C-alpha positions in Angstrom: -56.6 -9.8 -18.5 -59.1 -9.8 -15.6 -59.0 -6.8 -13.2 -60.0 -7.9 -9.8 -61.7 -5.0 -8.2 -62.2 -6.0 -4.6 -64.0 -9.1 -5.9 -67.0 -10.3 -3.9 -67.7 -7.0 -2.1 -67.8 -5.3 -5.5 -70.7 -7.5 -6.6 -73.1 -5.2 -4.6 -72.4 -2.3 -7.0 -72.4 -4.4 -10.2 -75.4 -6.7 -10.3 -77.3 -7.1 -7.0 -81.1 -7.1 -7.3 -83.8 -8.0 -9.8 -83.7 -7.9 -13.6 -85.9 -8.9 -16.5 -84.8 -10.0 -20.0 -87.0 -10.2 -23.1 -85.0 -12.4 -25.4 -82.9 -15.5 -24.9 -80.6 -17.1 -27.5 -79.1 -20.5 -27.1 -75.9 -21.5 -29.0 -73.9 -24.7 -29.4 -70.2 -24.6 -30.0 -68.9 -26.3 -33.1 -65.4 -27.6 -32.4 -64.8 -28.2 -36.2 -65.2 -24.5 -36.9 -64.5 -23.0 -33.5 -67.7 -21.0 -33.8 -70.9 -20.7 -31.9 -74.1 -21.8 -33.8 -77.4 -20.3 -33.0 -79.8 -23.2 -32.0 -82.8 -21.4 -30.6 -84.3 -17.9 -30.0 -87.0 -17.4 -27.4 -88.9 -14.1 -27.0 -89.8 -14.9 -23.4 -89.7 -12.7 -20.4 -87.2 -14.1 -18.0 -86.5 -12.9 -14.5 -83.1 -12.9 -12.7 -82.3 -12.0 -9.2 -78.7 -11.7 -7.8 -77.5 -11.8 -4.2 -73.9 -11.5 -3.2 -73.1 -15.3 -3.5 -76.1 -16.8 -5.4 -78.5 -16.0 -8.2 -82.0 -17.1 -9.1 -83.5 -17.3 -12.5 -86.9 -18.0 -14.0 -88.0 -18.3 -17.7 -91.6 -17.5 -18.3 -94.0 -19.3 -15.9 -91.3 -21.9 -14.9 -90.3 -22.3 -11.3 -87.4 -20.3 -9.9 -84.0 -22.1 -10.0 -81.0 -21.1 -7.8 -77.3 -21.5 -8.1 -74.2 -20.2 -6.2 -71.7 -18.0 -8.0 -68.5 -16.1 -7.3 -67.3 -12.8 -8.8 -63.8 -13.0 -10.4 -63.4 -9.4 -11.6 -63.8 -7.2 -14.6 -62.5 -8.8 -17.9 -60.9 -5.9 -19.7 -59.9 -7.7 -23.0 -62.0 -9.7 -25.4 -60.8 -13.2 -26.2 -62.0 -15.5 -29.0 -65.0 -16.8 -27.0 -65.5 -14.4 -24.1 -66.5 -10.8 -24.3 -65.4 -7.8 -22.2 -67.4 -7.5 -19.0 -67.9 -8.6 -15.4 -66.8 -12.2 -15.0 -68.5 -14.7 -12.7 -68.2 -18.5 -12.2 -71.0 -20.7 -10.8 -71.4 -24.2 -9.3 -72.4 -25.8 -12.6 -69.0 -25.2 -14.2 -70.3 -22.2 -16.2 -68.7 -18.9 -16.7 -71.1 -16.0 -16.6 -70.3 -12.6 -18.2 -72.3 -9.5 -17.7 -71.6 -7.2 -20.6 -69.7 -3.9 -19.9 -72.9 -1.9 -20.6 -74.9 -4.4 -18.4 -77.4 -5.0 -21.2 -76.6 -8.7 -21.8 -75.8 -11.7 -19.6 -74.1 -14.7 -21.1 -73.7 -18.1 -19.6 -70.9 -20.1 -21.1 -71.5 -23.9 -20.7 -68.1 -25.4 -20.0 -67.2 -29.1 -19.5 -64.4 -30.1 -17.2 -63.6 -26.4 -16.7 -61.9 -26.3 -20.1 -64.1 -27.2 -23.0 -66.8 -24.8 -24.2 -69.9 -26.6 -25.4 -72.4 -23.7 -25.8 -73.7 -20.5 -24.4 -77.0 -18.9 -23.5 -77.4 -15.1 -23.9 -80.1 -13.1 -22.0 -80.6 -9.9 -24.1 -82.2 -6.6 -23.2 -81.4 -6.9 -19.5 -83.2 -4.3 -17.5 -83.1 -3.5 -13.7 -86.4 -4.3 -12.2 -86.9 -3.8 -8.4 -90.2 -5.7 -8.5 -88.4 -9.0 -9.3 -87.9 -11.3 -6.4 -87.6 -15.1 -6.2 -90.4 -15.1 -3.7 -92.9 -13.9 -6.3 
C-alpha cells in the first residue's frame, strides 16, 4: 500500500537538495528465478540533486544528466521487488525508491511500465549542500 502524503508538495521535506553516494550496484533481473543478479559494483562518488519536479545525477567526472520525476507517496509495505520507502516515477519508465532511512536510492528499470529488467542502487546516500548541477 502506498500512502499519499500531499504528494508533490511533500517532496520538499523528503529529498530536495544535493546528495553524494559512494557506492553503486547494478543488477539485472533474471525472469527464470525471479531474482536480481548483481552485475557490477562501482566505488565511485556520485552526485545527485533533486528539485520538486526533476532530478540531476552525475557519476564520477561524467557530465550531469537530468530527468523529470513525480512523487507518488510513501510505500508502507515491502513487496517482492520493491522496498519500503518514498516512491517516485520518472520519464524513463523507472520507479525510484528512497529507502525509509534515506540511506539508499534505488532505480528500478521497467519496460512497458510492467516488466522489471534491472535496478541500480546508490548506497551511502548523504545530504551535501555543496552539490549543485551547475558545478
